[in-house]
Biotite code that builds the C-alpha atoms (Angstrom):
import biotite.structure as struc

atoms = struc.array([
    struc.Atom([0.310, -0.238, -0.127], chain_id="A", res_id=1, res_name="UNK", atom_name="CA", element="C"),
    struc.Atom([1.018, 3.513, -0.999], chain_id="A", res_id=2, res_name="UNK", atom_name="CA", element="C"),
    struc.Atom([2.263, 5.563, 1.735], chain_id="A", res_id=3, res_name="UNK", atom_name="CA", element="C"),
    struc.Atom([-0.306, 8.801, 2.622], chain_id="A", res_id=4, res_name="UNK", atom_name="CA", element="C"),
    struc.Atom([0.619, 11.843, 1.137], chain_id="A", res_id=5, res_name="UNK", atom_name="CA", element="C"),
    struc.Atom([0.717, 15.274, 2.782], chain_id="A", res_id=6, res_name="UNK", atom_name="CA", element="C"),
    struc.Atom([-0.756, 18.160, 1.963], chain_id="A", res_id=7, res_name="UNK", atom_name="CA", element="C"),
    struc.Atom([-1.239, 21.363, 3.124], chain_id="A", res_id=8, res_name="UNK", atom_name="CA", element="C"),
    struc.Atom([-4.372, 23.859, 2.743], chain_id="A", res_id=9, res_name="UNK", atom_name="CA", element="C"),
    struc.Atom([-6.221, 27.230, 4.319], chain_id="A", res_id=10, res_name="UNK", atom_name="CA", element="C"),
    struc.Atom([-9.601, 26.504, 6.070], chain_id="A", res_id=11, res_name="UNK", atom_name="CA", element="C"),
    struc.Atom([-11.905, 29.102, 7.278], chain_id="A", res_id=12, res_name="UNK", atom_name="CA", element="C"),
    struc.Atom([-13.843, 25.715, 8.798], chain_id="A", res_id=13, res_name="UNK", atom_name="CA", element="C"),
    struc.Atom([-11.664, 25.720, 11.560], chain_id="A", res_id=14, res_name="UNK", atom_name="CA", element="C"),
    struc.Atom([-9.380, 28.490, 11.173], chain_id="A", res_id=15, res_name="UNK", atom_name="CA", element="C"),
    struc.Atom([-6.421, 27.230, 10.703], chain_id="A", res_id=16, res_name="UNK", atom_name="CA", element="C"),
    struc.Atom([-3.501, 25.935, 8.975], chain_id="A", res_id=17, res_name="UNK", atom_name="CA", element="C"),
    struc.Atom([-4.697, 22.069, 8.393], chain_id="A", res_id=18, res_name="UNK", atom_name="CA", element="C"),
    struc.Atom([-3.240, 19.481, 6.889], chain_id="A", res_id=19, res_name="UNK", atom_name="CA", element="C"),
    struc.Atom([-4.584, 16.678, 4.328], chain_id="A", res_id=20, res_name="UNK", atom_name="CA", element="C"),
    struc.Atom([-3.136, 12.872, 4.194], chain_id="A", res_id=21, res_name="UNK", atom_name="CA", element="C"),
    struc.Atom([-4.902, 11.243, 1.432], chain_id="A", res_id=22, res_name="UNK", atom_name="CA", element="C"),
    struc.Atom([-4.682, 7.387, -0.221], chain_id="A", res_id=23, res_name="UNK", atom_name="CA", element="C"),
    struc.Atom([-5.743, 5.998, -3.299], chain_id="A", res_id=24, res_name="UNK", atom_name="CA", element="C"),
    struc.Atom([-8.227, 2.958, -2.261], chain_id="A", res_id=25, res_name="UNK", atom_name="CA", element="C"),
    struc.Atom([-9.235, 1.043, -5.270], chain_id="A", res_id=26, res_name="UNK", atom_name="CA", element="C"),
    struc.Atom([-10.522, 1.076, -8.545], chain_id="A", res_id=27, res_name="UNK", atom_name="CA", element="C"),
    struc.Atom([-14.168, -0.231, -9.317], chain_id="A", res_id=28, res_name="UNK", atom_name="CA", element="C"),
    struc.Atom([-15.294, -1.310, -12.693], chain_id="A", res_id=29, res_name="UNK", atom_name="CA", element="C"),
    struc.Atom([-18.082, -3.458, -11.179], chain_id="A", res_id=30, res_name="UNK", atom_name="CA", element="C"),
    struc.Atom([-20.101, -2.645, -7.761], chain_id="A", res_id=31, res_name="UNK", atom_name="CA", element="C"),
    struc.Atom([-18.877, -5.854, -6.413], chain_id="A", res_id=32, res_name="UNK", atom_name="CA", element="C"),
    struc.Atom([-15.864, -4.356, -6.512], chain_id="A", res_id=33, res_name="UNK", atom_name="CA", element="C"),
    struc.Atom([-16.718, -1.474, -4.312], chain_id="A", res_id=34, res_name="UNK", atom_name="CA", element="C"),
    struc.Atom([-14.823, -1.286, -0.659], chain_id="A", res_id=35, res_name="UNK", atom_name="CA", element="C"),
    struc.Atom([-16.450, -2.241, 2.353], chain_id="A", res_id=36, res_name="UNK", atom_name="CA", element="C"),
    struc.Atom([-18.972, 1.033, 3.220], chain_id="A", res_id=37, res_name="UNK", atom_name="CA", element="C"),
    struc.Atom([-17.378, 2.366, 6.057], chain_id="A", res_id=38, res_name="UNK", atom_name="CA", element="C"),
    struc.Atom([-16.815, 5.965, 5.912], chain_id="A", res_id=39, res_name="UNK", atom_name="CA", element="C"),
    struc.Atom([-18.968, 8.519, 4.662], chain_id="A", res_id=40, res_name="UNK", atom_name="CA", element="C"),
    struc.Atom([-18.399, 9.412, 0.871], chain_id="A", res_id=41, res_name="UNK", atom_name="CA", element="C"),
    struc.Atom([-17.772, 12.357, -1.300], chain_id="A", res_id=42, res_name="UNK", atom_name="CA", element="C"),
    struc.Atom([-19.186, 11.654, -5.045], chain_id="A", res_id=43, res_name="UNK", atom_name="CA", element="C"),
    struc.Atom([-17.023, 14.349, -7.542], chain_id="A", res_id=44, res_name="UNK", atom_name="CA", element="C"),
    struc.Atom([-19.546, 14.022, -11.193], chain_id="A", res_id=45, res_name="UNK", atom_name="CA", element="C"),
    struc.Atom([-19.252, 15.831, -14.062], chain_id="A", res_id=46, res_name="UNK", atom_name="CA", element="C"),
    struc.Atom([-19.277, 15.597, -18.266], chain_id="A", res_id=47, res_name="UNK", atom_name="CA", element="C"),
    struc.Atom([-15.464, 15.351, -19.633], chain_id="A", res_id=48, res_name="UNK", atom_name="CA", element="C"),
    struc.Atom([-13.050, 17.920, -19.499], chain_id="A", res_id=49, res_name="UNK", atom_name="CA", element="C"),
    struc.Atom([-14.713, 19.706, -16.697], chain_id="A", res_id=50, res_name="UNK", atom_name="CA", element="C"),
    struc.Atom([-12.052, 19.558, -14.939], chain_id="A", res_id=51, res_name="UNK", atom_name="CA", element="C"),
    struc.Atom([-12.634, 16.630, -11.656], chain_id="A", res_id=52, res_name="UNK", atom_name="CA", element="C"),
    struc.Atom([-9.468, 16.172, -11.027], chain_id="A", res_id=53, res_name="UNK", atom_name="CA", element="C"),
    struc.Atom([-8.114, 19.065, -10.815], chain_id="A", res_id=54, res_name="UNK", atom_name="CA", element="C"),
    struc.Atom([-10.974, 19.588, -8.457], chain_id="A", res_id=55, res_name="UNK", atom_name="CA", element="C"),
    struc.Atom([-9.719, 17.005, -6.666], chain_id="A", res_id=56, res_name="UNK", atom_name="CA", element="C"),
    struc.Atom([-5.955, 17.564, -6.421], chain_id="A", res_id=57, res_name="UNK", atom_name="CA", element="C"),
    struc.Atom([-6.610, 21.356, -4.967], chain_id="A", res_id=58, res_name="UNK", atom_name="CA", element="C"),
    struc.Atom([-8.818, 19.998, -1.923], chain_id="A", res_id=59, res_name="UNK", atom_name="CA", element="C"),
    struc.Atom([-6.598, 17.725, -1.190], chain_id="A", res_id=60, res_name="UNK", atom_name="CA", element="C"),
    struc.Atom([-2.767, 19.566, -2.616], chain_id="A", res_id=61, res_name="UNK", atom_name="CA", element="C"),
    struc.Atom([-1.566, 17.393, -4.095], chain_id="A", res_id=62, res_name="UNK", atom_name="CA", element="C"),
    struc.Atom([-1.431, 15.185, -7.058], chain_id="A", res_id=63, res_name="UNK", atom_name="CA", element="C"),
    struc.Atom([-3.535, 12.266, -6.277], chain_id="A", res_id=64, res_name="UNK", atom_name="CA", element="C"),
    struc.Atom([-5.902, 12.557, -9.359], chain_id="A", res_id=65, res_name="UNK", atom_name="CA", element="C"),
    struc.Atom([-4.715, 11.391, -13.048], chain_id="A", res_id=66, res_name="UNK", atom_name="CA", element="C"),
    struc.Atom([-5.242, 14.671, -14.990], chain_id="A", res_id=67, res_name="UNK", atom_name="CA", element="C"),
    struc.Atom([-5.082, 14.412, -18.461], chain_id="A", res_id=68, res_name="UNK", atom_name="CA", element="C"),
    struc.Atom([-6.041, 16.601, -21.565], chain_id="A", res_id=69, res_name="UNK", atom_name="CA", element="C"),
    struc.Atom([-7.678, 13.463, -23.216], chain_id="A", res_id=70, res_name="UNK", atom_name="CA", element="C"),
    struc.Atom([-11.257, 13.909, -22.412], chain_id="A", res_id=71, res_name="UNK", atom_name="CA", element="C"),
    struc.Atom([-12.991, 10.701, -20.579], chain_id="A", res_id=72, res_name="UNK", atom_name="CA", element="C"),
    struc.Atom([-9.683, 8.993, -19.620], chain_id="A", res_id=73, res_name="UNK", atom_name="CA", element="C"),
    struc.Atom([-11.356, 8.017, -16.138], chain_id="A", res_id=74, res_name="UNK", atom_name="CA", element="C"),
    struc.Atom([-13.771, 4.096, -16.578], chain_id="A", res_id=75, res_name="UNK", atom_name="CA", element="C"),
    struc.Atom([-13.893, 3.544, -13.236], chain_id="A", res_id=76, res_name="UNK", atom_name="CA", element="C"),
    struc.Atom([-14.831, 4.618, -10.116], chain_id="A", res_id=77, res_name="UNK", atom_name="CA", element="C"),
    struc.Atom([-11.910, 6.197, -7.959], chain_id="A", res_id=78, res_name="UNK", atom_name="CA", element="C"),
    struc.Atom([-11.964, 5.817, -4.061], chain_id="A", res_id=79, res_name="UNK", atom_name="CA", element="C"),
    struc.Atom([-9.277, 7.482, -2.190], chain_id="A", res_id=80, res_name="UNK", atom_name="CA", element="C"),
    struc.Atom([-9.241, 8.010, 1.499], chain_id="A", res_id=81, res_name="UNK", atom_name="CA", element="C"),
    struc.Atom([-8.832, 11.058, 3.221], chain_id="A", res_id=82, res_name="UNK", atom_name="CA", element="C"),
    struc.Atom([-7.203, 11.832, 6.984], chain_id="A", res_id=83, res_name="UNK", atom_name="CA", element="C"),
    struc.Atom([-5.929, 14.543, 9.034], chain_id="A", res_id=84, res_name="UNK", atom_name="CA", element="C"),
    struc.Atom([-2.970, 14.725, 10.530], chain_id="A", res_id=85, res_name="UNK", atom_name="CA", element="C"),
    struc.Atom([-2.948, 13.344, 14.257], chain_id="A", res_id=86, res_name="UNK", atom_name="CA", element="C"),
    struc.Atom([-6.364, 11.053, 13.382], chain_id="A", res_id=87, res_name="UNK", atom_name="CA", element="C"),
    struc.Atom([-5.185, 7.311, 13.281], chain_id="A", res_id=88, res_name="UNK", atom_name="CA", element="C"),
    struc.Atom([-7.819, 6.510, 11.059], chain_id="A", res_id=89, res_name="UNK", atom_name="CA", element="C"),
    struc.Atom([-9.532, 8.244, 7.806], chain_id="A", res_id=90, res_name="UNK", atom_name="CA", element="C"),
    struc.Atom([-12.516, 9.901, 8.350], chain_id="A", res_id=91, res_name="UNK", atom_name="CA", element="C"),
    struc.Atom([-13.679, 9.803, 5.264], chain_id="A", res_id=92, res_name="UNK", atom_name="CA", element="C"),
    struc.Atom([-12.972, 9.335, 1.343], chain_id="A", res_id=93, res_name="UNK", atom_name="CA", element="C"),
    struc.Atom([-13.356, 10.680, -1.945], chain_id="A", res_id=94, res_name="UNK", atom_name="CA", element="C"),
    struc.Atom([-15.238, 8.696, -4.528], chain_id="A", res_id=95, res_name="UNK", atom_name="CA", element="C"),
    struc.Atom([-13.941, 10.175, -8.217], chain_id="A", res_id=96, res_name="UNK", atom_name="CA", element="C"),
    struc.Atom([-16.176, 8.639, -11.166], chain_id="A", res_id=97, res_name="UNK", atom_name="CA", element="C"),
    struc.Atom([-16.030, 8.605, -15.022], chain_id="A", res_id=98, res_name="UNK", atom_name="CA", element="C"),
    struc.Atom([-17.160, 11.745, -16.683], chain_id="A", res_id=99, res_name="UNK", atom_name="CA", element="C"),
    struc.Atom([-20.053, 11.663, -19.558], chain_id="A", res_id=100, res_name="UNK", atom_name="CA", element="C"),
    struc.Atom([-21.059, 14.069, -22.409], chain_id="A", res_id=101, res_name="UNK", atom_name="CA", element="C"),
    struc.Atom([-18.027, 13.554, -24.799], chain_id="A", res_id=102, res_name="UNK", atom_name="CA", element="C"),
    struc.Atom([-18.871, 12.193, -27.386], chain_id="A", res_id=103, res_name="UNK", atom_name="CA", element="C"),
    struc.Atom([-16.258, 9.107, -28.242], chain_id="A", res_id=104, res_name="UNK", atom_name="CA", element="C"),
    struc.Atom([-17.058, 7.642, -25.063], chain_id="A", res_id=105, res_name="UNK", atom_name="CA", element="C"),
    struc.Atom([-20.665, 8.976, -24.529], chain_id="A", res_id=106, res_name="UNK", atom_name="CA", element="C"),
    struc.Atom([-22.642, 6.189, -25.488], chain_id="A", res_id=107, res_name="UNK", atom_name="CA", element="C"),
    struc.Atom([-19.944, 3.708, -23.888], chain_id="A", res_id=108, res_name="UNK", atom_name="CA", element="C"),
    struc.Atom([-20.648, 5.365, -20.343], chain_id="A", res_id=109, res_name="UNK", atom_name="CA", element="C"),
    struc.Atom([-24.108, 5.236, -20.757], chain_id="A", res_id=110, res_name="UNK", atom_name="CA", element="C"),
    struc.Atom([-24.547, 1.450, -21.478], chain_id="A", res_id=111, res_name="UNK", atom_name="CA", element="C"),
    struc.Atom([-21.326, 0.908, -18.265], chain_id="A", res_id=112, res_name="UNK", atom_name="CA", element="C"),
    struc.Atom([-23.898, 3.222, -15.809], chain_id="A", res_id=113, res_name="UNK", atom_name="CA", element="C"),
    struc.Atom([-26.527, -0.075, -14.689], chain_id="A", res_id=114, res_name="UNK", atom_name="CA", element="C"),
    struc.Atom([-23.259, -2.077, -14.811], chain_id="A", res_id=115, res_name="UNK", atom_name="CA", element="C"),
    struc.Atom([-21.512, 0.278, -11.305], chain_id="A", res_id=116, res_name="UNK", atom_name="CA", element="C"),
    struc.Atom([-23.071, 3.691, -11.753], chain_id="A", res_id=117, res_name="UNK", atom_name="CA", element="C"),
    struc.Atom([-26.127, 3.583, -11.341], chain_id="A", res_id=118, res_name="UNK", atom_name="CA", element="C"),
    struc.Atom([-25.686, 0.930, -8.307], chain_id="A", res_id=119, res_name="UNK", atom_name="CA", element="C"),
    struc.Atom([-23.158, 3.179, -6.419], chain_id="A", res_id=120, res_name="UNK", atom_name="CA", element="C"),
    struc.Atom([-25.421, 5.979, -7.049], chain_id="A", res_id=121, res_name="UNK", atom_name="CA", element="C"),
    struc.Atom([-28.510, 4.377, -5.761], chain_id="A", res_id=122, res_name="UNK", atom_name="CA", element="C"),
    struc.Atom([-27.801, 2.446, -3.435], chain_id="A", res_id=123, res_name="UNK", atom_name="CA", element="C"),
    struc.Atom([-24.210, 2.783, -1.522], chain_id="A", res_id=124, res_name="UNK", atom_name="CA", element="C"),
    struc.Atom([-25.197, 3.837, 1.674], chain_id="A", res_id=125, res_name="UNK", atom_name="CA", element="C"),
    struc.Atom([-22.575, 5.644, 3.273], chain_id="A", res_id=126, res_name="UNK", atom_name="CA", element="C"),
    struc.Atom([-22.805, 7.996, -0.228], chain_id="A", res_id=127, res_name="UNK", atom_name="CA", element="C"),
    struc.Atom([-23.208, 11.481, 1.275], chain_id="A", res_id=128, res_name="UNK", atom_name="CA", element="C"),
    struc.Atom([-22.937, 13.942, -0.673], chain_id="A", res_id=129, res_name="UNK", atom_name="CA", element="C"),
    struc.Atom([-22.652, 14.469, -4.423], chain_id="A", res_id=130, res_name="UNK", atom_name="CA", element="C"),
    struc.Atom([-20.061, 16.774, -5.666], chain_id="A", res_id=131, res_name="UNK", atom_name="CA", element="C"),
    struc.Atom([-21.422, 17.820, -9.028], chain_id="A", res_id=132, res_name="UNK", atom_name="CA", element="C"),
    struc.Atom([-18.771, 19.572, -11.506], chain_id="A", res_id=133, res_name="UNK", atom_name="CA", element="C"),
    struc.Atom([-20.316, 21.919, -13.949], chain_id="A", res_id=134, res_name="UNK", atom_name="CA", element="C"),
    struc.Atom([-18.285, 24.315, -16.507], chain_id="A", res_id=135, res_name="UNK", atom_name="CA", element="C"),
    struc.Atom([-18.648, 28.567, -16.069], chain_id="A", res_id=136, res_name="UNK", atom_name="CA", element="C"),
    struc.Atom([-17.632, 28.490, -19.483], chain_id="A", res_id=137, res_name="UNK", atom_name="CA", element="C"),
    struc.Atom([-19.910, 26.585, -20.583], chain_id="A", res_id=138, res_name="UNK", atom_name="CA", element="C"),
    struc.Atom([-24.076, 27.569, -20.925], chain_id="A", res_id=139, res_name="UNK", atom_name="CA", element="C"),
    struc.Atom([-26.393, 24.865, -19.502], chain_id="A", res_id=140, res_name="UNK", atom_name="CA", element="C"),
    struc.Atom([-26.097, 21.128, -20.715], chain_id="A", res_id=141, res_name="UNK", atom_name="CA", element="C"),
    struc.Atom([-28.790, 18.300, -21.147], chain_id="A", res_id=142, res_name="UNK", atom_name="CA", element="C"),
    struc.Atom([-26.936, 15.931, -20.311], chain_id="A", res_id=143, res_name="UNK", atom_name="CA", element="C"),
    struc.Atom([-25.977, 17.926, -16.011], chain_id="A", res_id=144, res_name="UNK", atom_name="CA", element="C"),
    struc.Atom([-29.414, 18.474, -16.362], chain_id="A", res_id=145, res_name="UNK", atom_name="CA", element="C"),
    struc.Atom([-30.446, 14.388, -16.717], chain_id="A", res_id=146, res_name="UNK", atom_name="CA", element="C"),
    struc.Atom([-27.468, 13.532, -14.297], chain_id="A", res_id=147, res_name="UNK", atom_name="CA", element="C"),
    struc.Atom([-29.409, 16.075, -11.457], chain_id="A", res_id=148, res_name="UNK", atom_name="CA", element="C"),
    struc.Atom([-32.533, 15.151, -12.210], chain_id="A", res_id=149, res_name="UNK", atom_name="CA", element="C"),
    struc.Atom([-31.005, 11.739, -11.909], chain_id="A", res_id=150, res_name="UNK", atom_name="CA", element="C"),
    struc.Atom([-29.724, 12.194, -7.779], chain_id="A", res_id=151, res_name="UNK", atom_name="CA", element="C"),
    struc.Atom([-32.831, 14.332, -7.076], chain_id="A", res_id=152, res_name="UNK", atom_name="CA", element="C"),
    struc.Atom([-35.299, 11.228, -7.918], chain_id="A", res_id=153, res_name="UNK", atom_name="CA", element="C"),
    struc.Atom([-32.405, 9.186, -6.140], chain_id="A", res_id=154, res_name="UNK", atom_name="CA", element="C"),
    struc.Atom([-32.815, 11.378, -2.534], chain_id="A", res_id=155, res_name="UNK", atom_name="CA", element="C"),
    struc.Atom([-29.168, 11.834, -3.196], chain_id="A", res_id=156, res_name="UNK", atom_name="CA", element="C"),
    struc.Atom([-28.249, 15.731, -1.412], chain_id="A", res_id=157, res_name="UNK", atom_name="CA", element="C"),
    struc.Atom([-26.171, 17.397, -3.942], chain_id="A", res_id=158, res_name="UNK", atom_name="CA", element="C"),
    struc.Atom([-23.641, 20.333, -4.762], chain_id="A", res_id=159, res_name="UNK", atom_name="CA", element="C"),
    struc.Atom([-23.482, 22.205, -7.951], chain_id="A", res_id=160, res_name="UNK", atom_name="CA", element="C"),
    struc.Atom([-19.614, 23.611, -8.326], chain_id="A", res_id=161, res_name="UNK", atom_name="CA", element="C"),
    struc.Atom([-18.941, 25.914, -10.916], chain_id="A", res_id=162, res_name="UNK", atom_name="CA", element="C"),
    struc.Atom([-15.848, 25.086, -12.229], chain_id="A", res_id=163, res_name="UNK", atom_name="CA", element="C"),
    struc.Atom([-12.742, 27.195, -14.042], chain_id="A", res_id=164, res_name="UNK", atom_name="CA", element="C"),
    struc.Atom([-14.373, 30.545, -13.380], chain_id="A", res_id=165, res_name="UNK", atom_name="CA", element="C"),
    struc.Atom([-11.393, 32.202, -12.879], chain_id="A", res_id=166, res_name="UNK", atom_name="CA", element="C"),
    struc.Atom([-11.627, 32.698, -16.836], chain_id="A", res_id=167, res_name="UNK", atom_name="CA", element="C"),
    struc.Atom([-14.655, 35.027, -16.767], chain_id="A", res_id=168, res_name="UNK", atom_name="CA", element="C"),
    struc.Atom([-14.937, 38.513, -15.935], chain_id="A", res_id=169, res_name="UNK", atom_name="CA", element="C"),
    struc.Atom([-17.102, 39.638, -12.622], chain_id="A", res_id=170, res_name="UNK", atom_name="CA", element="C"),
    struc.Atom([-19.408, 40.017, -14.515], chain_id="A", res_id=171, res_name="UNK", atom_name="CA", element="C"),
    struc.Atom([-18.895, 37.440, -16.662], chain_id="A", res_id=172, res_name="UNK", atom_name="CA", element="C"),
    struc.Atom([-18.766, 35.343, -13.432], chain_id="A", res_id=173, res_name="UNK", atom_name="CA", element="C"),
    struc.Atom([-22.124, 37.074, -12.152], chain_id="A", res_id=174, res_name="UNK", atom_name="CA", element="C"),
    struc.Atom([-23.920, 36.308, -14.852], chain_id="A", res_id=175, res_name="UNK", atom_name="CA", element="C"),
    struc.Atom([-23.160, 33.048, -15.149], chain_id="A", res_id=176, res_name="UNK", atom_name="CA", element="C"),
    struc.Atom([-23.759, 32.557, -11.184], chain_id="A", res_id=177, res_name="UNK", atom_name="CA", element="C"),
    struc.Atom([-26.877, 33.827, -12.337], chain_id="A", res_id=178, res_name="UNK", atom_name="CA", element="C"),
    struc.Atom([-27.958, 31.663, -16.013], chain_id="A", res_id=179, res_name="UNK", atom_name="CA", element="C"),
    struc.Atom([-26.701, 28.525, -13.705], chain_id="A", res_id=180, res_name="UNK", atom_name="CA", element="C"),
    struc.Atom([-29.536, 29.791, -10.339], chain_id="A", res_id=181, res_name="UNK", atom_name="CA", element="C"),
    struc.Atom([-32.168, 30.411, -13.058], chain_id="A", res_id=182, res_name="UNK", atom_name="CA", element="C"),
    struc.Atom([-31.925, 26.750, -14.541], chain_id="A", res_id=183, res_name="UNK", atom_name="CA", element="C"),
    struc.Atom([-30.859, 24.231, -11.617], chain_id="A", res_id=184, res_name="UNK", atom_name="CA", element="C"),
    struc.Atom([-33.350, 26.229, -8.959], chain_id="A", res_id=185, res_name="UNK", atom_name="CA", element="C"),
    struc.Atom([-32.770, 24.054, -6.209], chain_id="A", res_id=186, res_name="UNK", atom_name="CA", element="C"),
    struc.Atom([-29.558, 23.310, -6.460], chain_id="A", res_id=187, res_name="UNK", atom_name="CA", element="C"),
    struc.Atom([-26.966, 24.803, -3.788], chain_id="A", res_id=188, res_name="UNK", atom_name="CA", element="C"),
    struc.Atom([-24.635, 26.847, -5.950], chain_id="A", res_id=189, res_name="UNK", atom_name="CA", element="C"),
    struc.Atom([-20.733, 27.420, -5.632], chain_id="A", res_id=190, res_name="UNK", atom_name="CA", element="C"),
    struc.Atom([-18.008, 28.896, -7.873], chain_id="A", res_id=191, res_name="UNK", atom_name="CA", element="C"),
    struc.Atom([-14.273, 27.035, -7.899], chain_id="A", res_id=192, res_name="UNK", atom_name="CA", element="C"),
    struc.Atom([-10.964, 27.899, -9.384], chain_id="A", res_id=193, res_name="UNK", atom_name="CA", element="C"),
    struc.Atom([-8.554, 24.696, -8.713], chain_id="A", res_id=194, res_name="UNK", atom_name="CA", element="C"),
    struc.Atom([-6.302, 27.444, -10.223], chain_id="A", res_id=195, res_name="UNK", atom_name="CA", element="C"),
    struc.Atom([-6.432, 30.541, -7.505], chain_id="A", res_id=196, res_name="UNK", atom_name="CA", element="C"),
    struc.Atom([-8.591, 28.653, -5.498], chain_id="A", res_id=197, res_name="UNK", atom_name="CA", element="C"),
    struc.Atom([-11.490, 30.284, -4.822], chain_id="A", res_id=198, res_name="UNK", atom_name="CA", element="C"),
    struc.Atom([-13.940, 28.296, -3.365], chain_id="A", res_id=199, res_name="UNK", atom_name="CA", element="C"),
    struc.Atom([-11.696, 25.829, -2.160], chain_id="A", res_id=200, res_name="UNK", atom_name="CA", element="C"),
    struc.Atom([-12.604, 26.269, 1.331], chain_id="A", res_id=201, res_name="UNK", atom_name="CA", element="C"),
    struc.Atom([-16.477, 26.563, 0.700], chain_id="A", res_id=202, res_name="UNK", atom_name="CA", element="C"),
    struc.Atom([-16.139, 23.651, -0.534], chain_id="A", res_id=203, res_name="UNK", atom_name="CA", element="C"),
    struc.Atom([-14.139, 21.554, 2.138], chain_id="A", res_id=204, res_name="UNK", atom_name="CA", element="C"),
    struc.Atom([-16.896, 22.662, 4.901], chain_id="A", res_id=205, res_name="UNK", atom_name="CA", element="C"),
    struc.Atom([-19.666, 21.828, 3.143], chain_id="A", res_id=206, res_name="UNK", atom_name="CA", element="C"),
    struc.Atom([-18.076, 18.788, 2.531], chain_id="A", res_id=207, res_name="UNK", atom_name="CA", element="C"),
    struc.Atom([-17.088, 18.092, 6.507], chain_id="A", res_id=208, res_name="UNK", atom_name="CA", element="C"),
    struc.Atom([-20.233, 19.288, 7.214], chain_id="A", res_id=209, res_name="UNK", atom_name="CA", element="C"),
    struc.Atom([-21.749, 16.422, 5.610], chain_id="A", res_id=210, res_name="UNK", atom_name="CA", element="C"),
    struc.Atom([-19.243, 13.644, 6.806], chain_id="A", res_id=211, res_name="UNK", atom_name="CA", element="C"),
    struc.Atom([-19.488, 15.201, 10.630], chain_id="A", res_id=212, res_name="UNK", atom_name="CA", element="C"),
    struc.Atom([-23.266, 15.286, 10.488], chain_id="A", res_id=213, res_name="UNK", atom_name="CA", element="C"),
    struc.Atom([-22.713, 11.569, 9.223], chain_id="A", res_id=214, res_name="UNK", atom_name="CA", element="C"),
    struc.Atom([-20.283, 10.629, 11.846], chain_id="A", res_id=215, res_name="UNK", atom_name="CA", element="C"),
    struc.Atom([-22.934, 12.180, 14.584], chain_id="A", res_id=216, res_name="UNK", atom_name="CA", element="C"),
    struc.Atom([-25.831, 9.958, 13.059], chain_id="A", res_id=217, res_name="UNK", atom_name="CA", element="C"),
    struc.Atom([-24.162, 7.097, 13.344], chain_id="A", res_id=218, res_name="UNK", atom_name="CA", element="C"),
    struc.Atom([-22.885, 7.651, 17.188], chain_id="A", res_id=219, res_name="UNK", atom_name="CA", element="C"),
    struc.Atom([-26.129, 8.424, 18.090], chain_id="A", res_id=220, res_name="UNK", atom_name="CA", element="C"),
    struc.Atom([-27.980, 5.620, 16.489], chain_id="A", res_id=221, res_name="UNK", atom_name="CA", element="C"),
    struc.Atom([-25.495, 3.332, 17.490], chain_id="A", res_id=222, res_name="UNK", atom_name="CA", element="C"),
    struc.Atom([-25.655, 1.693, 13.677], chain_id="A", res_id=223, res_name="UNK", atom_name="CA", element="C"),
    struc.Atom([-22.615, 1.640, 11.898], chain_id="A", res_id=224, res_name="UNK", atom_name="CA", element="C"),
    struc.Atom([-23.477, 3.813, 8.151], chain_id="A", res_id=225, res_name="UNK", atom_name="CA", element="C"),
    struc.Atom([-23.068, 0.051, 5.969], chain_id="A", res_id=226, res_name="UNK", atom_name="CA", element="C"),
])
């Protein structure tokens, strides 16, 4: 097993300089390959080329998820353990799901949904939050709408994150956020830039709140998350 990699980031949640330890856990292309449910899980979803790996790497401060100029490179659900220094065990898991919407691979990915992606989103008992990424520079897409409708029908909590926001002026970003709000009125919306770090602290806040709520609920009920 590879050693945990160390990364530092500034957290407004605790107003402290914190460090994150991250480690690749496993890759799954079938529901039978999922790790045993144990910790709160945060899923990252989005169209190919939306910058999903860059968002994950920005959060942990290291090249944890593979970035590629070729859309659709991620073809499995990749699981990563996350823990804080001084803690004996991981506290949550990041799940990096395959991108969708790229013409060359969209049909192939769609065929894989019933095999392992749909069961994960529908049935995973430890899935606490779906971080849905959309490109702030691209108009709202039908495939994103379909994903949000699917998550809503599955009663999954989700957060809409507008990536690459640094490429827009303040006025352009304001207009983009207004358009996204109108298109997806039920979604919580957060602008994000892996390049500048804008939105990173707020995204960590949302993630940690979900993880803490799930852990508190488990402790109160005495029932494991799985």
